[in-house]
N, CA, C and O atoms as CSV, one atom per row, in Angstrom:
chain,resi,resn,atom,element,x,y,z
A,1,MET,N,N,-132.257,79.320,-69.039
A,1,MET,CA,C,-133.520,79.638,-69.693
A,1,MET,C,C,-133.408,79.470,-71.217
A,1,MET,O,O,-134.320,78.962,-71.869
A,2,ASP,N,N,-132.266,79.910,-71.765
A,2,ASP,CA,C,-132.078,79.767,-73.201
A,2,ASP,C,C,-132.026,78.307,-73.622
A,2,ASP,O,O,-132.553,77.937,-74.671
A,3,GLN,N,N,-131.385,77.475,-72.797
A,3,GLN,CA,C,-131.309,76.045,-73.099
A,3,GLN,C,C,-132.696,75.422,-73.113
A,3,GLN,O,O,-132.997,74.595,-73.974
A,4,LEU,N,N,-133.544,75.812,-72.164
A,4,LEU,CA,C,-134.904,75.278,-72.103
A,4,LEU,C,C,-135.695,75.675,-73.346
A,4,LEU,O,O,-136.367,74.839,-73.950
A,5,LEU,N,N,-135.615,76.940,-73.724
A,5,LEU,CA,C,-136.306,77.383,-74.938
A,5,LEU,C,C,-135.778,76.673,-76.175
A,5,LEU,O,O,-136.544,76.310,-77.068
A,6,GLN,N,N,-134.474,76.480,-76.222
A,6,GLN,CA,C,-133.878,75.793,-77.372
A,6,GLN,C,C,-134.371,74.352,-77.453
A,6,GLN,O,O,-134.692,73.871,-78.539
A,7,TRP,N,N,-134.434,73.665,-76.327
A,7,TRP,CA,C,-134.884,72.267,-76.320
A,7,TRP,C,C,-136.384,72.149,-76.559
A,7,TRP,O,O,-136.856,71.086,-76.962
A,8,LEU,N,N,-137.142,73.212,-76.322
A,8,LEU,CA,C,-138.575,73.183,-76.623
A,8,LEU,C,C,-138.878,73.574,-78.070
A,8,LEU,O,O,-139.762,72.998,-78.705
A,9,LEU,N,N,-138.142,74.550,-78.578
A,9,LEU,CA,C,-138.450,75.055,-79.918
A,9,LEU,C,C,-137.905,74.167,-81.035
A,9,LEU,O,O,-138.550,74.027,-82.074
A,10,LEU,N,N,-136.740,73.570,-80.844
A,10,LEU,CA,C,-136.160,72.738,-81.900
A,10,LEU,C,C,-137.043,71.547,-82.271
A,10,LEU,O,O,-137.267,71.325,-83.461
A,11,PRO,N,N,-137.556,70.769,-81.312
A,11,PRO,CA,C,-138.467,69.682,-81.702
A,11,PRO,C,C,-139.755,70.193,-82.353
A,11,PRO,O,O,-140.298,69.552,-83.253
A,12,CYS,N,N,-140.237,71.343,-81.895
A,12,CYS,CA,C,-141.446,71.910,-82.508
A,12,CYS,C,C,-141.200,72.269,-83.967
A,12,CYS,O,O,-142.056,72.031,-84.819
A,13,ILE,N,N,-140.039,72.838,-84.257
A,13,ILE,CA,C,-139.695,73.188,-85.636
A,13,ILE,C,C,-139.594,71.930,-86.490
A,13,ILE,O,O,-140.101,71.897,-87.611
A,14,ILE,N,N,-138.949,70.905,-85.971
A,14,ILE,CA,C,-138.773,69.666,-86.737
A,14,ILE,C,C,-140.120,68.979,-86.973
A,14,ILE,O,O,-140.384,68.501,-88.076
A,15,ILE,N,N,-140.968,68.927,-85.952
A,15,ILE,CA,C,-142.280,68.280,-86.100
A,15,ILE,C,C,-143.125,69.018,-87.128
A,15,ILE,O,O,-143.736,68.385,-87.989
A,16,THR,N,N,-143.170,70.342,-87.054
A,16,THR,CA,C,-143.978,71.097,-88.011
A,16,THR,C,C,-143.392,71.029,-89.415
A,16,THR,O,O,-144.134,71.070,-90.396
A,17,LEU,N,N,-142.074,70.925,-89.523
A,17,LEU,CA,C,-141.450,70.750,-90.841
A,17,LEU,C,C,-141.881,69.429,-91.461
A,17,LEU,O,O,-142.251,69.383,-92.635
A,18,VAL,N,N,-141.834,68.349,-90.674
A,18,VAL,CA,C,-142.252,67.033,-91.178
A,18,VAL,C,C,-143.729,67.052,-91.565
A,18,VAL,O,O,-144.103,66.513,-92.606
A,19,LEU,N,N,-144.572,67.671,-90.730
A,19,LEU,CA,C,-146.000,67.749,-91.054
A,19,LEU,C,C,-146.242,68.551,-92.334
A,19,LEU,O,O,-147.100,68.192,-93.140
A,20,SER,N,N,-145.490,69.631,-92.519
A,20,SER,CA,C,-145.642,70.423,-93.743
A,20,SER,C,C,-145.305,69.600,-94.980
A,20,SER,O,O,-146.014,69.659,-95.984
A,21,VAL,N,N,-144.224,68.835,-94.904
A,21,VAL,CA,C,-143.822,68.002,-96.042
A,21,VAL,C,C,-144.851,66.909,-96.306
A,21,VAL,O,O,-145.203,66.658,-97.459
A,22,VAL,N,N,-145.338,66.257,-95.252
A,22,VAL,CA,C,-146.319,65.179,-95.412
A,22,VAL,C,C,-147.604,65.716,-96.044
A,22,VAL,O,O,-148.122,65.132,-96.996
A,23,PHE,N,N,-148.115,66.825,-95.514
A,23,PHE,CA,C,-149.355,67.372,-96.069
A,23,PHE,C,C,-149.152,67.918,-97.480
A,23,PHE,O,O,-150.081,67.898,-98.287
A,24,SER,N,N,-147.955,68.402,-97.785
A,24,SER,CA,C,-147.665,68.861,-99.137
A,24,SER,C,C,-147.726,67.704,-100.125
A,24,SER,O,O,-148.331,67.826,-101.190
A,25,PHE,N,N,-147.097,66.574,-99.774
A,25,PHE,CA,C,-147.159,65.402,-100.648
A,25,PHE,C,C,-148.587,64.898,-100.798
A,25,PHE,O,O,-149.005,64.539,-101.899
A,26,LYS,N,N,-149.340,64.869,-99.702
A,26,LYS,CA,C,-150.717,64.393,-99.770
A,26,LYS,C,C,-151.581,65.306,-100.640
A,26,LYS,O,O,-152.440,64.831,-101.383
A,27,SER,N,N,-151.352,66.610,-100.545
A,27,SER,CA,C,-152.176,67.524,-101.340
A,27,SER,C,C,-151.813,67.464,-102.822
A,27,SER,O,O,-152.676,67.676,-103.674
A,28,ARG,N,N,-150.573,67.182,-103.136
A,28,ARG,CA,C,-150.165,67.113,-104.538
A,28,ARG,C,C,-150.498,65.778,-105.181
A,28,ARG,O,O,-150.693,65.710,-106.394
A,29,ARG,N,N,-150.565,64.716,-104.389
A,29,ARG,CA,C,-150.810,63.377,-104.931
A,29,ARG,C,C,-152.274,62.973,-104.887
A,29,ARG,O,O,-152.653,61.973,-105.497
A,30,GLY,N,N,-153.101,63.727,-104.183
A,30,GLY,CA,C,-154.506,63.354,-104.032
A,30,GLY,C,C,-155.298,63.499,-105.310
A,30,GLY,O,O,-154.953,64.292,-106.186
A,31,THR,N,N,-156.366,62.724,-105.408
A,31,THR,CA,C,-157.231,62.801,-106.587
A,31,THR,C,C,-158.518,63.556,-106.296
A,31,THR,O,O,-159.077,64.188,-107.193
A,32,ASP,N,N,-158.995,63.502,-105.068
A,32,ASP,CA,C,-160.224,64.193,-104.682
A,32,ASP,C,C,-159.899,65.662,-104.396
A,32,ASP,O,O,-158.983,65.962,-103.630
A,33,ALA,N,N,-160.648,66.569,-105.013
A,33,ALA,CA,C,-160.366,67.996,-104.880
A,33,ALA,C,C,-160.558,68.493,-103.452
A,33,ALA,O,O,-159.780,69.315,-102.968
A,34,LYS,N,N,-161.588,67.998,-102.779
A,34,LYS,CA,C,-161.835,68.425,-101.404
A,34,LYS,C,C,-160.706,67.969,-100.483
A,34,LYS,O,O,-160.237,68.740,-99.645
A,35,LEU,N,N,-160.274,66.736,-100.632
A,35,LEU,CA,C,-159.197,66.205,-99.803
A,35,LEU,C,C,-157.877,66.918,-100.083
A,35,LEU,O,O,-157.090,67.162,-99.168
A,36,ARG,N,N,-157.640,67.248,-101.344
A,36,ARG,CA,C,-156.442,68.008,-101.691
A,36,ARG,C,C,-156.460,69.378,-101.034
A,36,ARG,O,O,-155.435,69.849,-100.542
A,37,GLY,N,N,-157.631,70.024,-101.026
A,37,GLY,CA,C,-157.753,71.334,-100.391
A,37,GLY,C,C,-157.561,71.275,-98.889
A,37,GLY,O,O,-156.922,72.151,-98.305
A,38,VAL,N,N,-158.117,70.235,-98.254
A,38,VAL,CA,C,-157.947,70.069,-96.809
A,38,VAL,C,C,-156.475,69.848,-96.473
A,38,VAL,O,O,-155.964,70.424,-95.512
A,39,ASN,N,N,-155.797,69.022,-97.253
A,39,ASN,CA,C,-154.371,68.774,-97.001
A,39,ASN,C,C,-153.528,70.016,-97.256
A,39,ASN,O,O,-152.559,70.258,-96.537
A,40,ALA,N,N,-153.874,70.799,-98.256
A,40,ALA,CA,C,-153.146,72.048,-98.515
A,40,ALA,C,C,-153.363,73.038,-97.367
A,40,ALA,O,O,-152.440,73.756,-96.982
A,41,ALA,N,N,-154.572,73.074,-96.827
A,41,ALA,CA,C,-154.848,73.953,-95.687
A,41,ALA,C,C,-154.062,73.498,-94.460
A,41,ALA,O,O,-153.521,74.326,-93.727
A,42,LYS,N,N,-153.997,72.188,-94.233
A,42,LYS,CA,C,-153.214,71.675,-93.105
A,42,LYS,C,C,-151.729,71.962,-93.301
A,42,LYS,O,O,-151.009,72.203,-92.332
A,43,MET,N,N,-151.274,71.938,-94.545
A,43,MET,CA,C,-149.885,72.287,-94.835
A,43,MET,C,C,-149.631,73.750,-94.482
A,43,MET,O,O,-148.600,74.073,-93.892
A,44,ASN,N,N,-150.560,74.635,-94.837
A,44,ASN,CA,C,-150.407,76.054,-94.501
A,44,ASN,C,C,-150.384,76.273,-92.993
A,44,ASN,O,O,-149.610,77.089,-92.493
A,45,ILE,N,N,-151.227,75.548,-92.271
A,45,ILE,CA,C,-151.253,75.675,-90.816
A,45,ILE,C,C,-149.925,75.212,-90.228
A,45,ILE,O,O,-149.357,75.885,-89.368
A,46,SER,N,N,-149.434,74.078,-90.684
A,46,SER,CA,C,-148.152,73.564,-90.182
A,46,SER,C,C,-147.016,74.522,-90.516
A,46,SER,O,O,-146.141,74.770,-89.687
A,47,MET,N,N,-147.033,75.057,-91.727
A,47,MET,CA,C,-145.992,75.987,-92.129
A,47,MET,C,C,-146.070,77.285,-91.323
A,47,MET,O,O,-145.044,77.881,-90.994
A,48,GLY,N,N,-147.273,77.709,-91.015
A,48,GLY,CA,C,-147.431,78.907,-90.191
A,48,GLY,C,C,-146.840,78.723,-88.808
A,48,GLY,O,O,-146.136,79.600,-88.307
A,49,PHE,N,N,-147.124,77.579,-88.184
A,49,PHE,CA,C,-146.531,77.313,-86.880
A,49,PHE,C,C,-145.013,77.207,-86.971
A,49,PHE,O,O,-144.301,77.701,-86.098
A,50,MET,N,N,-144.518,76.564,-88.028
A,50,MET,CA,C,-143.075,76.425,-88.191
A,50,MET,C,C,-142.406,77.792,-88.312
A,50,MET,O,O,-141.379,78.042,-87.681
A,51,LEU,N,N,-142.982,78.670,-89.117
A,51,LEU,CA,C,-142.407,80.004,-89.272
A,51,LEU,C,C,-142.462,80.797,-87.968
A,51,LEU,O,O,-141.551,81.570,-87.672
A,52,MET,N,N,-143.513,80.611,-87.200
A,52,MET,CA,C,-143.597,81.302,-85.912
A,52,MET,C,C,-142.562,80.767,-84.927
A,52,MET,O,O,-141.983,81.543,-84.167
A,53,PHE,N,N,-142.317,79.460,-84.924
A,53,PHE,CA,C,-141.290,78.898,-84.054
A,53,PHE,C,C,-139.901,79.389,-84.464
A,53,PHE,O,O,-139.069,79.691,-83.608
A,54,ILE,N,N,-139.652,79.467,-85.767
A,54,ILE,CA,C,-138.367,79.988,-86.243
A,54,ILE,C,C,-138.210,81.454,-85.840
A,54,ILE,O,O,-137.121,81.892,-85.466
A,55,ALA,N,N,-139.306,82.205,-85.919
A,55,ALA,CA,C,-139.260,83.610,-85.506
A,55,ALA,C,C,-138.939,83.736,-84.024
A,55,ALA,O,O,-138.189,84.626,-83.624
A,56,LEU,N,N,-139.502,82.853,-83.210
A,56,LEU,CA,C,-139.211,82.896,-81.777
A,56,LEU,C,C,-137.735,82.610,-81.505
A,56,LEU,O,O,-137.130,83.214,-80.620
A,57,VAL,N,N,-137.166,81.686,-82.271
A,57,VAL,CA,C,-135.733,81.416,-82.127
A,57,VAL,C,C,-134.936,82.669,-82.478
A,57,VAL,O,O,-134.009,83.039,-81.758
A,58,GLN,N,N,-135.291,83.317,-83.574
A,58,GLN,CA,C,-134.568,84.510,-84.003
A,58,GLN,C,C,-134.720,85.653,-83.000
A,58,GLN,O,O,-133.775,86.409,-82.774
A,59,LEU,N,N,-135.890,85.780,-82.406
A,59,LEU,CA,C,-136.137,86.909,-81.519
A,59,LEU,C,C,-135.593,86.696,-80.109
A,59,LEU,O,O,-135.137,87.645,-79.473
A,60,PHE,N,N,-135.638,85.460,-79.617
A,60,PHE,CA,C,-135.300,85.243,-78.212
A,60,PHE,C,C,-133.981,84.528,-77.969
A,60,PHE,O,O,-133.388,84.698,-76.904
A,61,LEU,N,N,-133.508,83.743,-78.909
A,61,LEU,CA,C,-132.327,82.936,-78.649
A,61,LEU,C,C,-131.068,83.432,-79.330
A,61,LEU,O,O,-130.092,82.688,-79.422
A,62,SER,N,N,-131.061,84.635,-79.798
A,62,SER,CA,C,-129.867,85.148,-80.461
A,62,SER,C,C,-129.551,86.529,-79.902
A,62,SER,O,O,-130.364,87.140,-79.208
A,63,ASN,N,N,-128.363,86.999,-80.218
A,63,ASN,CA,C,-128.010,88.333,-79.753
A,63,ASN,C,C,-128.915,89.356,-80.430
A,63,ASN,O,O,-129.466,89.109,-81.502
A,64,GLU,N,N,-129.050,90.469,-79.804
A,64,GLU,CA,C,-130.031,91.453,-80.263
A,64,GLU,C,C,-129.452,92.346,-81.356
A,64,GLU,O,O,-129.119,93.505,-81.109
A,65,SER,N,N,-129.336,91.804,-82.552
A,65,SER,CA,C,-128.918,92.625,-83.679
A,65,SER,C,C,-130.163,93.042,-84.466
A,65,SER,O,O,-131.195,92.371,-84.430
A,66,THR,N,N,-130.044,94.129,-85.151
A,66,THR,CA,C,-131.182,94.662,-85.893
A,66,THR,C,C,-131.628,93.710,-86.994
A,66,THR,O,O,-132.825,93.548,-87.228
A,67,ALA,N,N,-130.685,93.087,-87.664
A,67,ALA,CA,C,-131.026,92.167,-88.761
A,67,ALA,C,C,-131.823,90.971,-88.242
A,67,ALA,O,O,-132.795,90.559,-88.873
A,68,ARG,N,N,-131.427,90.415,-87.112
A,68,ARG,CA,C,-132.156,89.266,-86.548
A,68,ARG,C,C,-133.553,89.659,-86.106
A,68,ARG,O,O,-134.492,88.879,-86.264
A,69,ILE,N,N,-133.706,90.846,-85.561
A,69,ILE,CA,C,-135.029,91.307,-85.140
A,69,ILE,C,C,-135.925,91.510,-86.354
A,69,ILE,O,O,-137.103,91.154,-86.320
A,70,VAL,N,N,-135.383,92.077,-87.420
A,70,VAL,CA,C,-136.166,92.293,-88.646
A,70,VAL,C,C,-136.553,90.952,-89.263
A,70,VAL,O,O,-137.706,90.765,-89.652
A,71,ILE,N,N,-135.615,90.026,-89.358
A,71,ILE,CA,C,-135.902,88.707,-89.938
A,71,ILE,C,C,-136.900,87.949,-89.075
A,71,ILE,O,O,-137.830,87.331,-89.594
A,72,GLY,N,N,-136.710,87.993,-87.764
A,72,GLY,CA,C,-137.650,87.333,-86.865
A,72,GLY,C,C,-139.044,87.913,-86.972
A,72,GLY,O,O,-140.027,87.171,-86.976
A,73,SER,N,N,-139.141,89.217,-87.059
A,73,SER,CA,C,-140.457,89.858,-87.198
A,73,SER,C,C,-141.111,89.497,-88.525
A,73,SER,O,O,-142.321,89.278,-88.586
A,74,LEU,N,N,-140.315,89.435,-89.583
A,74,LEU,CA,C,-140.835,89.056,-90.896
A,74,LEU,C,C,-141.359,87.617,-90.878
A,74,LEU,O,O,-142.439,87.337,-91.397
A,75,PHE,N,N,-140.584,86.709,-90.277
A,75,PHE,CA,C,-141.036,85.322,-90.166
A,75,PHE,C,C,-142.302,85.220,-89.321
A,75,PHE,O,O,-143.187,84.419,-89.622
A,76,LEU,N,N,-142.391,86.024,-88.269
A,76,LEU,CA,C,-143.585,85.997,-87.423
A,76,LEU,C,C,-144.819,86.451,-88.191
A,76,LEU,O,O,-145.883,85.844,-88.077
A,77,VAL,N,N,-144.680,87.506,-88.964
A,77,VAL,CA,C,-145.813,88.003,-89.760
A,77,VAL,C,C,-146.217,86.976,-90.819
A,77,VAL,O,O,-147.406,86.721,-91.009
A,78,LEU,N,N,-145.242,86.388,-91.505
A,78,LEU,CA,C,-145.546,85.365,-92.511
A,78,LEU,C,C,-146.192,84.131,-91.872
A,78,LEU,O,O,-147.108,83.535,-92.439
A,79,GLY,N,N,-145.709,83.762,-90.701
A,79,GLY,CA,C,-146.274,82.612,-90.008
A,79,GLY,C,C,-147.712,82.832,-89.594
A,79,GLY,O,O,-148.553,81.949,-89.762
A,80,VAL,N,N,-148.004,84.011,-89.051
A,80,VAL,CA,C,-149.384,84.320,-88.647
A,80,VAL,C,C,-150.286,84.364,-89.873
A,80,VAL,O,O,-151.414,83.873,-89.827
A,81,PHE,N,N,-149.804,84.946,-90.968
A,81,PHE,CA,C,-150.595,84.987,-92.197
A,81,PHE,C,C,-150.892,83.577,-92.704
A,81,PHE,O,O,-152.030,83.279,-93.067
A,82,ASN,N,N,-149.872,82.703,-92.734
A,82,ASN,CA,C,-150.079,81.320,-93.176
A,82,ASN,C,C,-151.042,80.586,-92.264
A,82,ASN,O,O,-151.888,79.829,-92.739
A,83,LEU,N,N,-150.926,80.798,-90.964
A,83,LEU,CA,C,-151.810,80.137,-90.016
A,83,LEU,C,C,-153.257,80.542,-90.252
A,83,LEU,O,O,-154.130,79.679,-90.339
A,84,PHE,N,N,-153.527,81.833,-90.357
A,84,PHE,CA,C,-154.904,82.278,-90.558
A,84,PHE,C,C,-155.447,81.875,-91.928
A,84,PHE,O,O,-156.620,81.520,-92.047
A,85,ALA,N,N,-154.612,81.926,-92.956
A,85,ALA,CA,C,-155.058,81.498,-94.286
A,85,ALA,C,C,-155.379,80.010,-94.281
A,85,ALA,O,O,-156.374,79.589,-94.872
A,86,GLY,N,N,-154.547,79.208,-93.620
A,86,GLY,CA,C,-154.801,77.772,-93.542
A,86,GLY,C,C,-156.068,77.464,-92.765
A,86,GLY,O,O,-156.845,76.597,-93.166
A,87,LEU,N,N,-156.289,78.166,-91.650
A,87,LEU,CA,C,-157.508,77.943,-90.858
A,87,LEU,C,C,-158.757,78.343,-91.645
A,87,LEU,O,O,-159.778,77.657,-91.594
A,88,ARG,N,N,-158.666,79.450,-92.367
A,88,ARG,CA,C,-159.804,79.882,-93.187
A,88,ARG,C,C,-160.092,78.870,-94.287
A,88,ARG,O,O,-161.246,78.497,-94.500
A,89,ASN,N,N,-159.053,78.423,-94.988
A,89,ASN,CA,C,-159.241,77.451,-96.070
A,89,ASN,C,C,-159.744,76.114,-95.537
A,89,ASN,O,O,-160.568,75.459,-96.175
A,90,LEU,N,N,-159.253,75.711,-94.376
A,90,LEU,CA,C,-159.705,74.458,-93.786
A,90,LEU,C,C,-161.190,74.513,-93.457
A,90,LEU,O,O,-161.909,73.540,-93.685
A,91,SER,N,N,-161.657,75.631,-92.927
A,91,SER,CA,C,-163.082,75.740,-92.619
A,91,SER,C,C,-163.927,75.752,-93.892
A,91,SER,O,O,-165.034,75.214,-93.909
A,92,VAL,N,N,-163.407,76.361,-94.954
A,92,VAL,CA,C,-164.144,76.378,-96.218
A,92,VAL,C,C,-164.232,74.973,-96.811
A,92,VAL,O,O,-165.305,74.546,-97.238
A,93,TYR,N,N,-163.122,74.261,-96.839
A,93,TYR,CA,C,-163.115,72.926,-97.444
A,93,TYR,C,C,-163.905,71.922,-96.615
A,93,TYR,O,O,-164.512,71.006,-97.171
A,94,ARG,N,N,-163.908,72.078,-95.308
A,94,ARG,CA,C,-164.672,71.129,-94.475
A,94,ARG,C,C,-166.167,71.323,-94.618
A,94,ARG,O,O,-166.923,70.372,-94.419
A,95,THR,N,N,-166.625,72.528,-94.958
A,95,THR,CA,C,-168.055,72.763,-95.119
A,95,THR,C,C,-168.540,72.443,-96.534
A,95,THR,O,O,-169.744,72.420,-96.789
A,96,MET,N,N,-167.598,72.195,-97.456
A,96,MET,CA,C,-167.985,71.838,-98.821
A,96,MET,C,C,-168.608,70.463,-98.854
A,96,MET,O,O,-168.225,69.565,-98.105
A,97,LYS,N,N,-169.571,70.319,-99.732
A,97,LYS,CA,C,-170.130,68.996,-99.959
A,97,LYS,C,C,-169.372,68.380,-101.114
A,97,LYS,O,O,-169.044,69.053,-102.091
A,98,GLY,N,N,-169.101,67.106,-100.995
A,98,GLY,CA,C,-168.347,66.573,-102.093
A,98,GLY,C,C,-168.213,65.134,-101.994
A,98,GLY,O,O,-167.593,64.510,-102.856
């Protein structure tokens, strides 16, 4: 079971990491303010998923030490916050006229 979770979570972490970097570059290099905001929101969403996947690794695929549980919980909270902030910003930027 641990091997299956490891083989599912590792590609998810790598994919979301690549998406975060791509959207970060696009948001920093863009000239249109609306497009920059949309890319920054997509970066936050990708980063939120990445942090949640890392938290799942910490919580489920390691021995049950208190430090790992605290770190995993912290990453989970940060990931959920980034996900919701990115979704909120994405909806705001998509409704903007520009």
